[in-house]
C-alpha positions in Angstrom: 106.0 82.3 90.1 106.0 84.6 87.4 106.1 88.4 86.6 104.1 89.4 83.6 102.8 92.6 81.8 99.0 91.8 81.8 96.8 90.3 84.5 96.3 86.8 84.0 92.7 87.0 85.4 91.6 90.1 82.9 91.2 92.3 86.3 91.2 96.1 85.7 93.5 98.7 87.2 94.5 102.4 87.1 96.6 103.2 84.4 100.2 103.7 85.6 102.0 106.9 86.4 104.2 108.0 83.3 107.7 106.2 83.4 106.1 103.4 85.0 104.3 99.9 84.1 102.1 97.7 86.2 103.9 94.1 86.7 101.6 91.3 87.5 103.7 89.2 90.3 102.3 85.5 90.7 103.6 83.0 93.0 102.6 79.1 93.1 102.9 78.5 97.0 99.6 77.2 97.3 100.9 75.6 100.9 101.6 79.0 102.2 100.0 81.0 104.7 101.2 84.2 103.6 103.3 85.9 100.8 105.0 89.3 100.7 106.5 90.8 97.7 110.2 92.3 99.3 112.6 94.4 96.7 114.6 97.4 95.9 111.0 99.5 94.9 110.0 99.1 98.5 113.2 99.0 100.5 112.7 95.1 101.6 109.9 96.1 103.6 107.7 92.8 103.9 104.5 94.8 105.4 104.2 97.1 102.2 103.3 94.6 99.8 101.4 91.7 100.8 100.2 89.5 98.2 96.3 88.3 97.6 95.7 84.6 97.6 93.8 83.4 94.5 90.9 80.7 94.2 93.5 78.1 93.0 95.8 78.8 96.1 98.3 80.8 94.3 99.4 84.2 95.0 99.0 87.5 93.1 99.7 91.1 93.2 99.9 94.0 90.8 102.9 96.7 91.4 103.5 99.6 89.1 107.2 99.9 88.7 109.7 102.5 87.3 111.4 101.7 84.2 114.9 100.0 84.8 116.4 96.9 86.7 114.5 95.9 89.8 115.6 93.1 92.5 113.0 91.5 94.5 112.0 88.3 96.2 108.8 86.4 97.3 108.7 85.9 101.3 106.6 82.7 101.6 105.7 82.3 105.3 108.7 84.6 106.2 111.4 82.5 104.1 112.7 84.2 100.8 111.9 82.5 97.5 113.5 83.4 94.0 111.1 83.8 91.1 111.6 80.8 88.9 110.1 82.8 85.9 112.3 86.0 86.7 114.7 87.2 84.1 117.5 85.6 86.0 118.7 85.5 89.6 121.8 87.5 90.8 123.7 88.0 93.6 123.4 91.0 95.7 124.4 92.0 99.2 126.2 89.5 101.5 126.3 87.3 98.4 122.4 86.5 98.7 120.4 85.9 95.4 117.7 87.6 94.4 115.5 87.8 91.2 115.8 90.3 88.4 113.2 92.3 86.2 114.3 94.8 83.8 111.6 97.3 82.4 112.6 99.5 79.1 
């Protein structure tokens, strides 16, 4: 699972708004029926950022994020999963772990 600045598939996308950066999230849950991206940028709402399955079975989503720190997880078939390629994992509410991405 990777969060990168450029698309691995060289897809085109609209330029992000000023003060934002488009981040590509990638999840290798090839056996999953569904994967969503949840985080502080969408109030942890699973319905707002469903990921798209790629031909190789992995999951992909581009998200414009504002500068600063963002906490997130993947929901793989409804179960929270950390991003092993995240900058780090931190403990948040109720001592649960979440992934962290920081944009400057």
